[in-house]
Structure formats: structure tokens, C-alpha cells
NUZA-729330 format. One record per residue (C-alpha): residue in three letters; x negated, y negated, z. Coordinates in steps of 0.05 Angstrom, whole numbers, plus 5000, padded with zeros to 4 digits. Layout:
# residues N
@aa: Ala east: X north: Y up: Z
...
END
This chain:
# residues 452
@aa: Unk east: 5004 north: 4998 up: 5003
@aa: Unk east: 4948 north: 4948 up: 4972
@aa: Unk east: 5003 north: 4896 up: 4962
@aa: Unk east: 5037 north: 4902 up: 5031
@aa: Unk east: 5096 north: 4861 up: 5044
@aa: Unk east: 5088 north: 4802 up: 5095
@aa: Unk east: 5135 north: 4765 up: 5140
@aa: Unk east: 5167 north: 4706 up: 5112
@aa: Unk east: 5143 north: 4660 up: 5167
@aa: Unk east: 5099 north: 4666 up: 5233
@aa: Unk east: 5160 north: 4656 up: 5278
@aa: Unk east: 5192 north: 4714 up: 5242
@aa: Unk east: 5129 north: 4756 up: 5255
@aa: Unk east: 5125 north: 4736 up: 5330
@aa: Unk east: 5201 north: 4748 up: 5341
@aa: Unk east: 5201 north: 4818 up: 5311
@aa: Unk east: 5140 north: 4838 up: 5348
@aa: Unk east: 5165 north: 4812 up: 5412
@aa: Unk east: 5231 north: 4848 up: 5396
@aa: Unk east: 5193 north: 4913 up: 5391
@aa: Unk east: 5161 north: 4900 up: 5462
@aa: Unk east: 5226 north: 4871 up: 5492
@aa: Unk east: 5273 north: 4926 up: 5508
@aa: Unk east: 5310 north: 4972 up: 5556
@aa: Unk east: 5246 north: 4964 up: 5600
@aa: Unk east: 5252 north: 4888 up: 5610
@aa: Unk east: 5327 north: 4881 up: 5618
@aa: Unk east: 5342 north: 4944 up: 5656
@aa: Unk east: 5282 north: 4973 up: 5690
@aa: Unk east: 5248 north: 4913 up: 5710
@aa: Unk east: 5305 north: 4885 up: 5756
@aa: Unk east: 5315 north: 4945 up: 5793
@aa: Unk east: 5240 north: 4962 up: 5797
@aa: Unk east: 5230 north: 4893 up: 5825
@aa: Unk east: 5288 north: 4901 up: 5876
@aa: Unk east: 5261 north: 4967 up: 5899
@aa: Unk east: 5190 north: 4942 up: 5905
@aa: Unk east: 5197 north: 4879 up: 5949
@aa: Unk east: 5217 north: 4825 up: 5899
@aa: Unk east: 5164 north: 4767 up: 5891
@aa: Unk east: 5104 north: 4806 up: 5912
@aa: Unk east: 5121 north: 4858 up: 5853
@aa: Unk east: 5127 north: 4801 up: 5802
@aa: Unk east: 5058 north: 4774 up: 5822
@aa: Unk east: 5020 north: 4843 up: 5810
@aa: Unk east: 5067 north: 4853 up: 5749
@aa: Unk east: 5039 north: 4793 up: 5720
@aa: Unk east: 4967 north: 4808 up: 5735
@aa: Unk east: 4967 north: 4876 up: 5706
@aa: Unk east: 5000 north: 4848 up: 5643
@aa: Unk east: 4944 north: 4807 up: 5631
@aa: Unk east: 4887 north: 4851 up: 5649
@aa: Unk east: 4914 north: 4913 up: 5620
@aa: Unk east: 4976 north: 4897 up: 5571
@aa: Unk east: 4942 north: 4843 up: 5529
@aa: Unk east: 4875 north: 4876 up: 5516
@aa: Unk east: 4909 north: 4944 up: 5493
@aa: Unk east: 4957 north: 4905 up: 5450
@aa: Unk east: 4902 north: 4875 up: 5410
@aa: Unk east: 4871 north: 4941 up: 5401
@aa: Unk east: 4935 north: 4965 up: 5364
@aa: Unk east: 4943 north: 4902 up: 5325
@aa: Unk east: 4868 north: 4899 up: 5305
@aa: Unk east: 4875 north: 4973 up: 5273
@aa: Unk east: 4935 north: 4953 up: 5236
@aa: Unk east: 4908 north: 4883 up: 5211
@aa: Unk east: 4845 north: 4911 up: 5190
@aa: Unk east: 4868 north: 4973 up: 5155
@aa: Unk east: 4932 north: 4946 up: 5125
@aa: Unk east: 4962 north: 5015 up: 5133
@aa: Unk east: 5005 north: 5047 up: 5182
@aa: Unk east: 4981 north: 5093 up: 5239
@aa: Unk east: 4949 north: 5155 up: 5208
@aa: Unk east: 4924 north: 5119 up: 5144
@aa: Unk east: 4897 north: 5066 up: 5188
@aa: Unk east: 4853 north: 5111 up: 5226
@aa: Unk east: 4830 north: 5146 up: 5168
@aa: Unk east: 4808 north: 5076 up: 5139
@aa: Unk east: 4770 north: 5056 up: 5197
@aa: Unk east: 4740 north: 5121 up: 5227
@aa: Unk east: 4671 north: 5149 up: 5213
@aa: Unk east: 4666 north: 5202 up: 5161
@aa: Unk east: 4684 north: 5267 up: 5188
@aa: Unk east: 4716 north: 5240 up: 5250
@aa: Unk east: 4784 north: 5265 up: 5276
@aa: Unk east: 4816 north: 5201 up: 5302
@aa: Unk east: 4867 north: 5204 up: 5253
@aa: Unk east: 4900 north: 5264 up: 5291
@aa: Unk east: 4922 north: 5213 up: 5343
@aa: Unk east: 4957 north: 5175 up: 5289
@aa: Unk east: 5002 north: 5241 up: 5283
@aa: Unk east: 5014 north: 5244 up: 5358
@aa: Unk east: 5036 north: 5173 up: 5352
@aa: Unk east: 5088 north: 5186 up: 5298
@aa: Unk east: 5115 north: 5244 up: 5340
@aa: Unk east: 5118 north: 5193 up: 5396
@aa: Unk east: 5157 north: 5145 up: 5356
@aa: Unk east: 5209 north: 5200 up: 5336
@aa: Unk east: 5213 north: 5228 up: 5408
@aa: Unk east: 5228 north: 5159 up: 5434
@aa: Unk east: 5281 north: 5146 up: 5388
@aa: Unk east: 5309 north: 5212 up: 5405
@aa: Unk east: 5336 north: 5185 up: 5471
@aa: Unk east: 5329 north: 5109 up: 5462
@aa: Unk east: 5387 north: 5110 up: 5408
@aa: Unk east: 5430 north: 5138 up: 5460
@aa: Unk east: 5413 north: 5091 up: 5516
@aa: Unk east: 5422 north: 5029 up: 5466
@aa: Unk east: 5488 north: 5064 up: 5446
@aa: Unk east: 5507 north: 5054 up: 5522
@aa: Unk east: 5494 north: 4982 up: 5513
@aa: Unk east: 5538 north: 4978 up: 5450
@aa: Unk east: 5593 north: 5015 up: 5487
@aa: Unk east: 5595 north: 4971 up: 5546
@aa: Unk east: 5595 north: 4907 up: 5507
@aa: Unk east: 5656 north: 4932 up: 5468
@aa: Unk east: 5691 north: 4952 up: 5529
@aa: Unk east: 5681 north: 4885 up: 5560
@aa: Unk east: 5702 north: 4855 up: 5494
@aa: Unk east: 5765 north: 4891 up: 5484
@aa: Unk east: 5788 north: 4895 up: 5558
@aa: Unk east: 5760 north: 4963 up: 5580
@aa: Unk east: 5741 north: 4926 up: 5642
@aa: Unk east: 5799 north: 4885 up: 5674
@aa: Unk east: 5797 north: 4840 up: 5739
@aa: Unk east: 5810 north: 4872 up: 5803
@aa: Unk east: 5782 north: 4943 up: 5787
@aa: Unk east: 5759 north: 4981 up: 5849
@aa: Unk east: 5687 north: 5005 up: 5853
@aa: Unk east: 5709 north: 5076 up: 5840
@aa: Unk east: 5744 north: 5056 up: 5777
@aa: Unk east: 5682 north: 5018 up: 5753
@aa: Unk east: 5637 north: 5075 up: 5768
@aa: Unk east: 5682 north: 5123 up: 5733
@aa: Unk east: 5674 north: 5084 up: 5669
@aa: Unk east: 5603 north: 5101 up: 5669
@aa: Unk east: 5611 north: 5177 up: 5682
@aa: Unk east: 5670 north: 5179 up: 5635
@aa: Unk east: 5625 north: 5155 up: 5577
@aa: Unk east: 5570 north: 5204 up: 5592
@aa: Unk east: 5618 north: 5260 up: 5596
@aa: Unk east: 5651 north: 5245 up: 5528
@aa: Unk east: 5607 north: 5273 up: 5469
@aa: Unk east: 5646 north: 5245 up: 5415
@aa: Unk east: 5644 north: 5174 up: 5446
@aa: Unk east: 5569 north: 5183 up: 5457
@aa: Unk east: 5560 north: 5207 up: 5387
@aa: Unk east: 5595 north: 5150 up: 5353
@aa: Unk east: 5550 north: 5098 up: 5388
@aa: Unk east: 5488 north: 5136 up: 5377
@aa: Unk east: 5507 north: 5140 up: 5306
@aa: Unk east: 5521 north: 5065 up: 5300
@aa: Unk east: 5447 north: 5054 up: 5321
@aa: Unk east: 5420 north: 5098 up: 5275
@aa: Unk east: 5457 north: 5077 up: 5211
@aa: Unk east: 5453 north: 5005 up: 5228
@aa: Unk east: 5375 north: 5008 up: 5244
@aa: Unk east: 5356 north: 5044 up: 5188
@aa: Unk east: 5406 north: 5003 up: 5139
@aa: Unk east: 5370 north: 4941 up: 5161
@aa: Unk east: 5297 north: 4972 up: 5150
@aa: Unk east: 5324 north: 4989 up: 5079
@aa: Unk east: 5325 north: 4914 up: 5065
@aa: Unk east: 5254 north: 4911 up: 5071
@aa: Unk east: 5211 north: 4865 up: 5121
@aa: Unk east: 5235 north: 4795 up: 5099
@aa: Unk east: 5304 north: 4811 up: 5079
@aa: Unk east: 5321 north: 4865 up: 5126
@aa: Unk east: 5276 north: 4866 up: 5193
@aa: Unk east: 5256 north: 4792 up: 5194
@aa: Unk east: 5322 north: 4764 up: 5179
@aa: Unk east: 5365 north: 4807 up: 5226
@aa: Unk east: 5315 north: 4810 up: 5283
@aa: Unk east: 5302 north: 4732 up: 5281
@aa: Unk east: 5376 north: 4723 up: 5290
@aa: Unk east: 5383 north: 4771 up: 5351
@aa: Unk east: 5326 north: 4748 up: 5383
@aa: Unk east: 5345 north: 4676 up: 5378
@aa: Unk east: 5415 north: 4691 up: 5402
@aa: Unk east: 5383 north: 4735 up: 5459
@aa: Unk east: 5345 north: 4680 up: 5484
@aa: Unk east: 5405 north: 4627 up: 5478
@aa: Unk east: 5446 north: 4678 up: 5515
@aa: Unk east: 5395 north: 4688 up: 5571
@aa: Unk east: 5395 north: 4613 up: 5587
@aa: Unk east: 5472 north: 4611 up: 5590
@aa: Unk east: 5473 north: 4671 up: 5635
@aa: Unk east: 5411 north: 4647 up: 5680
@aa: Unk east: 5448 north: 4581 up: 5689
@aa: Unk east: 5510 north: 4607 up: 5706
@aa: Unk east: 5477 north: 4657 up: 5756
@aa: Unk east: 5442 north: 4600 up: 5791
@aa: Unk east: 5510 north: 4569 up: 5803
@aa: Unk east: 5539 north: 4627 up: 5843
@aa: Unk east: 5542 north: 4620 up: 5918
@aa: Unk east: 5484 north: 4653 up: 5952
@aa: Unk east: 5439 north: 4646 up: 5888
@aa: Unk east: 5379 north: 4608 up: 5929
@aa: Unk east: 5373 north: 4672 up: 5970
@aa: Unk east: 5372 north: 4716 up: 5911
@aa: Unk east: 5316 north: 4668 up: 5878
@aa: Unk east: 5278 north: 4668 up: 5943
@aa: Unk east: 5276 north: 4741 up: 5943
@aa: Unk east: 5262 north: 4747 up: 5869
@aa: Unk east: 5205 north: 4695 up: 5862
@aa: Unk east: 5177 north: 4684 up: 5930
@aa: Unk east: 5121 north: 4737 up: 5952
@aa: Unk east: 5135 north: 4768 up: 6021
@aa: Unk east: 5081 north: 4810 up: 6051
@aa: Unk east: 5127 north: 4832 up: 6105
@aa: Unk east: 5177 north: 4860 up: 6047
@aa: Unk east: 5112 north: 4892 up: 6015
@aa: Unk east: 5088 north: 4926 up: 6078
@aa: Unk east: 5156 north: 4958 up: 6087
@aa: Unk east: 5150 north: 4988 up: 6017
@aa: Unk east: 5076 north: 4998 up: 6022
@aa: Unk east: 5026 north: 4948 up: 5981
@aa: Unk east: 4998 north: 5009 up: 5948
@aa: Unk east: 5062 north: 5033 up: 5920
@aa: Unk east: 5077 north: 4958 up: 5899
@aa: Unk east: 5018 north: 4953 up: 5861
@aa: Unk east: 5020 north: 5025 up: 5821
@aa: Unk east: 5092 north: 5007 up: 5806
@aa: Unk east: 5073 north: 4937 up: 5781
@aa: Unk east: 5018 north: 4972 up: 5737
@aa: Unk east: 5065 north: 5022 up: 5710
@aa: Unk east: 5117 north: 4966 up: 5693
@aa: Unk east: 5069 north: 4920 up: 5659
@aa: Unk east: 5039 north: 4968 up: 5616
@aa: Unk east: 5102 north: 5011 up: 5596
@aa: Unk east: 5141 north: 4950 up: 5581
@aa: Unk east: 5100 north: 4937 up: 5516
@aa: Unk east: 5109 north: 5009 up: 5493
@aa: Unk east: 5037 north: 5012 up: 5476
@aa: Unk east: 5002 north: 5076 up: 5460
@aa: Unk east: 5046 north: 5104 up: 5402
@aa: Unk east: 5028 north: 5054 up: 5346
@aa: Unk east: 5095 north: 5015 up: 5356
@aa: Unk east: 5056 north: 4951 up: 5351
@aa: Unk east: 5002 north: 4974 up: 5303
@aa: Unk east: 5049 north: 4971 up: 5249
@aa: Unk east: 5065 north: 4896 up: 5255
@aa: Unk east: 4987 north: 4884 up: 5250
@aa: Unk east: 4989 north: 4908 up: 5181
@aa: Unk east: 5031 north: 4852 up: 5160
@aa: Unk east: 4993 north: 4797 up: 5196
@aa: Unk east: 4953 north: 4746 up: 5164
@aa: Unk east: 4883 north: 4725 up: 5193
@aa: Unk east: 4902 north: 4655 up: 5209
@aa: Unk east: 4903 north: 4666 up: 5282
@aa: Unk east: 4863 north: 4708 up: 5332
@aa: Unk east: 4896 north: 4771 up: 5352
@aa: Unk east: 4886 north: 4751 up: 5434
@aa: Unk east: 4929 north: 4688 up: 5417
@aa: Unk east: 4982 north: 4731 up: 5386
@aa: Unk east: 4980 north: 4783 up: 5438
@aa: Unk east: 4987 north: 4725 up: 5491
@aa: Unk east: 5050 north: 4694 up: 5450
@aa: Unk east: 5087 north: 4764 up: 5446
@aa: Unk east: 5070 north: 4782 up: 5518
@aa: Unk east: 5094 north: 4711 up: 5538
@aa: Unk east: 5163 north: 4728 up: 5503
@aa: Unk east: 5171 north: 4796 up: 5531
@aa: Unk east: 5155 north: 4771 up: 5599
@aa: Unk east: 5203 north: 4710 up: 5592
@aa: Unk east: 5257 north: 4758 up: 5579
@aa: Unk east: 5242 north: 4803 up: 5637
@aa: Unk east: 5236 north: 4744 up: 5689
@aa: Unk east: 5303 north: 4719 up: 5657
@aa: Unk east: 5339 north: 4782 up: 5665
@aa: Unk east: 5320 north: 4780 up: 5742
@aa: Unk east: 5346 north: 4703 up: 5744
@aa: Unk east: 5409 north: 4731 up: 5716
@aa: Unk east: 5414 north: 4793 up: 5761
@aa: Unk east: 5388 north: 4776 up: 5829
@aa: Unk east: 5430 north: 4709 up: 5846
@aa: Unk east: 5494 north: 4756 up: 5828
@aa: Unk east: 5470 north: 4812 up: 5871
@aa: Unk east: 5461 north: 4762 up: 5933
@aa: Unk east: 5522 north: 4726 up: 5916
@aa: Unk east: 5564 north: 4792 up: 5921
@aa: Unk east: 5525 north: 4828 up: 5972
@aa: Unk east: 5498 north: 4878 up: 5927
@aa: Unk east: 5431 north: 4922 up: 5942
@aa: Unk east: 5380 north: 4893 up: 5892
@aa: Unk east: 5340 north: 4955 up: 5888
@aa: Unk east: 5406 north: 4993 up: 5867
@aa: Unk east: 5367 north: 5037 up: 5820
@aa: Unk east: 5382 north: 5053 up: 5746
@aa: Unk east: 5458 north: 5047 up: 5761
@aa: Unk east: 5450 north: 4974 up: 5772
@aa: Unk east: 5463 north: 4957 up: 5703
@aa: Unk east: 5522 north: 5000 up: 5688
@aa: Unk east: 5553 north: 5010 up: 5756
@aa: Unk east: 5534 north: 4952 up: 5804
@aa: Unk east: 5536 north: 4892 up: 5757
@aa: Unk east: 5603 north: 4911 up: 5724
@aa: Unk east: 5634 north: 4915 up: 5788
@aa: Unk east: 5607 north: 4845 up: 5802
@aa: Unk east: 5636 north: 4819 up: 5736
@aa: Unk east: 5705 north: 4846 up: 5746
@aa: Unk east: 5702 north: 4808 up: 5814
@aa: Unk east: 5680 north: 4737 up: 5792
@aa: Unk east: 5721 north: 4684 up: 5757
@aa: Unk east: 5715 north: 4694 up: 5683
@aa: Unk east: 5681 north: 4763 up: 5691
@aa: Unk east: 5708 north: 4793 up: 5628
@aa: Unk east: 5671 north: 4730 up: 5591
@aa: Unk east: 5607 north: 4738 up: 5628
@aa: Unk east: 5604 north: 4815 up: 5623
@aa: Unk east: 5614 north: 4813 up: 5546
@aa: Unk east: 5559 north: 4758 up: 5541
@aa: Unk east: 5511 north: 4798 up: 5586
@aa: Unk east: 5521 north: 4869 up: 5548
@aa: Unk east: 5515 north: 4828 up: 5482
@aa: Unk east: 5450 north: 4804 up: 5509
@aa: Unk east: 5431 north: 4879 up: 5533
@aa: Unk east: 5452 north: 4903 up: 5465
@aa: Unk east: 5404 north: 4851 up: 5427
@aa: Unk east: 5349 north: 4868 up: 5473
@aa: Unk east: 5355 north: 4948 up: 5461
@aa: Unk east: 5373 north: 4941 up: 5389
@aa: Unk east: 5310 north: 4902 up: 5369
@aa: Unk east: 5266 north: 4953 up: 5395
@aa: Unk east: 5307 north: 5009 up: 5356
@aa: Unk east: 5296 north: 4964 up: 5289
@aa: Unk east: 5225 north: 4953 up: 5301
@aa: Unk east: 5205 north: 5030 up: 5313
@aa: Unk east: 5251 north: 5052 up: 5254
@aa: Unk east: 5210 north: 5003 up: 5215
@aa: Unk east: 5145 north: 5040 up: 5240
@aa: Unk east: 5172 north: 5108 up: 5221
@aa: Unk east: 5197 north: 5083 up: 5152
@aa: Unk east: 5125 north: 5056 up: 5138
@aa: Unk east: 5097 north: 5116 up: 5159
@aa: Unk east: 5131 north: 5159 up: 5111
@aa: Unk east: 5118 north: 5107 up: 5055
@aa: Unk east: 5044 north: 5106 up: 5069
@aa: Unk east: 5032 north: 5177 up: 5083
@aa: Unk east: 5075 north: 5211 up: 5031
@aa: Unk east: 5080 north: 5158 up: 4978
@aa: Unk east: 5154 north: 5156 up: 4987
@aa: Unk east: 5194 north: 5095 up: 4963
@aa: Unk east: 5226 north: 5053 up: 5022
@aa: Unk east: 5299 north: 5076 up: 5001
@aa: Unk east: 5282 north: 5150 up: 5005
@aa: Unk east: 5241 north: 5140 up: 5071
@aa: Unk east: 5299 north: 5101 up: 5104
@aa: Unk east: 5351 north: 5155 up: 5081
@aa: Unk east: 5311 north: 5215 up: 5103
@aa: Unk east: 5288 north: 5188 up: 5163
@aa: Unk east: 5358 north: 5165 up: 5184
@aa: Unk east: 5382 north: 5236 up: 5175
@aa: Unk east: 5323 north: 5268 up: 5214
@aa: Unk east: 5327 north: 5216 up: 5273
@aa: Unk east: 5403 north: 5226 up: 5273
@aa: Unk east: 5397 north: 5298 up: 5280
@aa: Unk east: 5339 north: 5291 up: 5330
@aa: Unk east: 5380 north: 5246 up: 5374
@aa: Unk east: 5436 north: 5299 up: 5385
@aa: Unk east: 5410 north: 5335 up: 5442
@aa: Unk east: 5403 north: 5274 up: 5486
@aa: Unk east: 5478 north: 5257 up: 5468
@aa: Unk east: 5498 north: 5332 up: 5492
@aa: Unk east: 5454 north: 5331 up: 5548
@aa: Unk east: 5502 north: 5294 up: 5594
@aa: Unk east: 5562 north: 5335 up: 5576
@aa: Unk east: 5560 north: 5398 up: 5531
@aa: Unk east: 5490 north: 5417 up: 5552
@aa: Unk east: 5488 north: 5385 up: 5623
@aa: Unk east: 5466 north: 5448 up: 5655
@aa: Unk east: 5400 north: 5446 up: 5616
@aa: Unk east: 5345 north: 5419 up: 5662
@aa: Unk east: 5273 north: 5421 up: 5629
@aa: Unk east: 5212 north: 5377 up: 5660
@aa: Unk east: 5212 north: 5375 up: 5732
@aa: Unk east: 5286 north: 5395 up: 5731
@aa: Unk east: 5305 north: 5337 up: 5695
@aa: Unk east: 5358 north: 5330 up: 5643
@aa: Unk east: 5344 north: 5327 up: 5565
@aa: Unk east: 5334 north: 5249 up: 5567
@aa: Unk east: 5294 north: 5249 up: 5630
@aa: Unk east: 5249 north: 5302 up: 5599
@aa: Unk east: 5237 north: 5268 up: 5533
@aa: Unk east: 5224 north: 5201 up: 5568
@aa: Unk east: 5175 north: 5240 up: 5613
@aa: Unk east: 5133 north: 5262 up: 5554
@aa: Unk east: 5134 north: 5192 up: 5523
@aa: Unk east: 5124 north: 5149 up: 5583
@aa: Unk east: 5079 north: 5197 up: 5624
@aa: Unk east: 5039 north: 5225 up: 5572
@aa: Unk east: 5041 north: 5197 up: 5502
@aa: Unk east: 5037 north: 5122 up: 5524
@aa: Unk east: 4982 north: 5120 up: 5574
@aa: Unk east: 4938 north: 5175 up: 5537
@aa: Unk east: 4950 north: 5144 up: 5470
@aa: Unk east: 4930 north: 5072 up: 5496
@aa: Unk east: 4864 north: 5107 up: 5523
@aa: Unk east: 4851 north: 5135 up: 5458
@aa: Unk east: 4865 north: 5069 up: 5423
@aa: Unk east: 4814 north: 5035 up: 5473
@aa: Unk east: 4756 north: 5088 up: 5463
@aa: Unk east: 4765 north: 5083 up: 5387
@aa: Unk east: 4759 north: 5008 up: 5386
@aa: Unk east: 4702 north: 5000 up: 5437
@aa: Unk east: 4659 north: 5063 up: 5437
@aa: Unk east: 4606 north: 5079 up: 5382
@aa: Unk east: 4645 north: 5143 up: 5369
@aa: Unk east: 4702 north: 5106 up: 5346
@aa: Unk east: 4707 north: 5044 up: 5304
@aa: Unk east: 4661 north: 5011 up: 5350
@aa: Unk east: 4661 north: 4946 up: 5396
@aa: Unk east: 4628 north: 4902 up: 5344
@aa: Unk east: 4678 north: 4916 up: 5285
@aa: Unk east: 4738 north: 4911 up: 5340
@aa: Unk east: 4705 north: 4841 up: 5364
@aa: Unk east: 4699 north: 4815 up: 5295
@aa: Unk east: 4771 north: 4831 up: 5277
@aa: Unk east: 4798 north: 4813 up: 5340
@aa: Unk east: 4769 north: 4744 up: 5342
@aa: Unk east: 4780 north: 4727 up: 5267
@aa: Unk east: 4822 north: 4664 up: 5259
@aa: Unk east: 4835 north: 4606 up: 5306
@aa: Unk east: 4854 north: 4607 up: 5379
@aa: Unk east: 4838 north: 4647 up: 5438
@aa: Unk east: 4779 north: 4692 up: 5431
@aa: Unk east: 4754 north: 4750 up: 5473
@aa: Unk east: 4681 north: 4743 up: 5501
@aa: Unk east: 4632 north: 4792 up: 5485
@aa: Unk east: 4619 north: 4799 up: 5558
@aa: Unk east: 4685 north: 4835 up: 5567
@aa: Unk east: 4648 north: 4895 up: 5536
@aa: Unk east: 4633 north: 4928 up: 5606
@aa: Unk east: 4705 north: 4915 up: 5628
@aa: Unk east: 4730 north: 4947 up: 5564
@aa: Unk east: 4684 north: 5008 up: 5562
@aa: Unk east: 4688 north: 5027 up: 5638
@aa: Unk east: 4739 north: 4991 up: 5682
@aa: Unk east: 4801 north: 4991 up: 5636
@aa: Unk east: 4795 north: 5064 up: 5619
@aa: Unk east: 4794 north: 5076 up: 5696
@aa: Unk east: 4855 north: 5034 up: 5704
@aa: Unk east: 4890 north: 5072 up: 5649
@aa: Unk east: 4872 north: 5140 up: 5679
@aa: Unk east: 4902 north: 5120 up: 5745
@aa: Unk east: 4967 north: 5109 up: 5707
@aa: Unk east: 4960 north: 5178 up: 5673
@aa: Unk east: 4949 north: 5211 up: 5744
@aa: Unk east: 5004 north: 5170 up: 5775
@aa: Unk east: 5051 north: 5193 up: 5718
@aa: Unk east: 5033 north: 5267 up: 5729
@aa: Unk east: 5039 north: 5266 up: 5808
END
């Protein structure tokens, strides 16, 4: 693909790349993990690890893409030394992208479903907590409903990719991301006007050593490290593909900082939306995964104008999750185009059918196949997520790192030349020791934590 399509605008590139990073990890997981780990002190450690781990590894994925102008497997082959086998990791990356979509399309479908329910009156004022909770259980127990919303995600996502980078991916994602940012501001302002909002913000943004000691500082730090790293979905080449469409006008550290800043803004704003509401209605902020689908709907049905606010909130959640679906689908489509010489239309159709079939087990794992328990006794979704989050992402990131900064791979000098090409923030050569010795240890800690 020598004549590779590019983004129409730099804003488009930044919003699409940020859309890949922004997802369920920001708007679903971040608030409840923050609540469970002491609030403000967790946020501080999260930002620290985002800077010292997330940004460097992101530049490595982008550097491979921008230098090679090819998707994951061909990118490795173009940059590795003769006879080297780094491209095998490229195949693992693509397996990781498929595996991620095997359950992400289902969870994104939950967001679509809840948006539709709030929009059409499925949630009404005065519903009891049990009635609100039963909506989520009823959705999971209905394979036809789950299948419909999963299918909507797959069909819409690949249809958008079929339009190409500029007329499909960029045009749609730009609209969704700008709408998402606007919705966040509206929802955030509304939350700050609720009674008790000040206490919620104090919990969320003011570090407290007392709360940290209750949880355990070590636990807070490791949770923050995991969240900062996994929120960017690094390690399976999801960001690499966008490097192939980048110009060399700006350095990669500059671009990585901008993408991470947008990603972090969304995560922080999600907390501003959620924590004041929790404190206003006396809800436990560390309520766990059920915070979004049980706790918050219960708040919405008991607040003035709750149906409107619930509809806007799940529209925001829908945009956040679906932007990742589009980005990963583009990676999958580009992989088939580069590796097998397919046309875009053929790649989109074949991969659309494949991803739809692969997504069925996750849909059925909550109803027809609910008795199936796999890794660590988890259901199908949990098992698929374990493989991606605990194995493929951290181990893949370690391989990207070693490829970029060691003599056995692409090499530190080649990486630094690519990463600092352009105007803007540049990495100092003095970071070599950190990249070669300290950062690998931090990533190995993540692997060890994930396997405990």
C-alpha cells in the first residue's frame, strides 16, 4: 500500500486516534475503579503512570506504523532485521484485535440498548431499585435482544470502515467525538448543580492519605498502573494502524501527549458526571461494574428530568464505546488489505461476517451458555477479556518496547530518529536507560499482577 490513504485533517487524525483509546475503560471502568481505590489519590497515581508508561509505549506503536506505512505484520517485516521473527507478534496483535471485538461489540451493544430504553421510555420516573436492576438482568437473559444490538455494532462499524478513511472513519468519528465532548460538558455542568456535588468532587479530586491507607497504598498504585496502561489499549497494534496514516509534520511524543490528553479528559469528565450524582443520592461510589447499568439508572429515574439526562448519558456512553469499535474494525480491515491484497470492500464484508460469528459466544454466554465457565471460573466475556487485558496487552507492549529500543529489534537509534521527526516535543536520548531497563520492569509488574 504505497499510496496509502491519509486523513483529511490533523484534527481528524487526533479525534480518530483518541476515539480508539477512549472507550469503556474511560467511561465505565475508570469511575468505579477510582471509587474503589480512595478517589483523589488514585487519580494522582493514574496521571503519573499515564505519563511514564502510557505515552512512551504509544509512541512506539505509532513509530512502527509511521515508519513502515504498513499494518502490523507487514510493518514488522519492513523494519525487522533479515531473518528476524518479530512479525510473529504482528499475527498475535491481529488475533488480539479480533478477540477484543468478540466481546467489545456486545458491551457496546449494552450502551446502545440502554440509550434506546431511556429514549423510548423503557425507564420511567418512580421505578424501584429492584425494577431498575431487573432491566439489566432482563437484557442479559434475552439472547435475541443481545444479538440485535451486537449485530447493529458490527454492521454499522464495518459499513463506516467501508467508506474509507476520509469519507467513512474520519467523517463519522469526528462527528461522534465532538458530540461526545459536548455531551460531557453538558452532563458535567448538570452534575455540579446537584445538591451534595461538592462532597462528590472533594472525594474525587482531593487526595486523601486516610482513604488511601484504608485501601492500601500498594493496591491503589497497582490499580492506577493497570488503569493508566489499559485505558489506551496498547499492545495489540490498535494504535499502530493510525501511525501509518500520519504525516511527519509533528513529533510522535507531541501527538501521543495530545491523544492521551483527550483520553484523560474524557475519563476525568466521566468522574465529574458520576461522583456528584452518587453523593447527591447517597450511592456508594465504588459500586463496581454495576455502577453504570444499575446504580446510575436508579439515580436518573429519581431525579428531575431523569429520562432526558439518562438518554444524554447513554448517548455519550454509546459514542465512547462505538468510536473504539470503528477504530479496531479499521485496523482489522487494513490488516486484510495489506496482508492478503484484498480490496477494501471485500475486506470489510469478509471481516464483518467473521467478527459477527466470533461475537456470538459472548452474547450467548449470559443466557443460553450461562453455565459455561472458563478461565478462573469466569464467564465467556470475562475469559476473553482476561486473555486480552492480562496477557496480550501487557506482553504485547513489552514486545513493542523491546523491538524499538534493543539491538535485536529495530534499534534505539532508528526509533529515536522516527519518534523525534517533526516539530514539537522530543524525547531526550538520556531516556535510553529508562526505556531499556526500568520501563520493561514496570510492564513485567503489570503482567505479574494480572496473573496473580
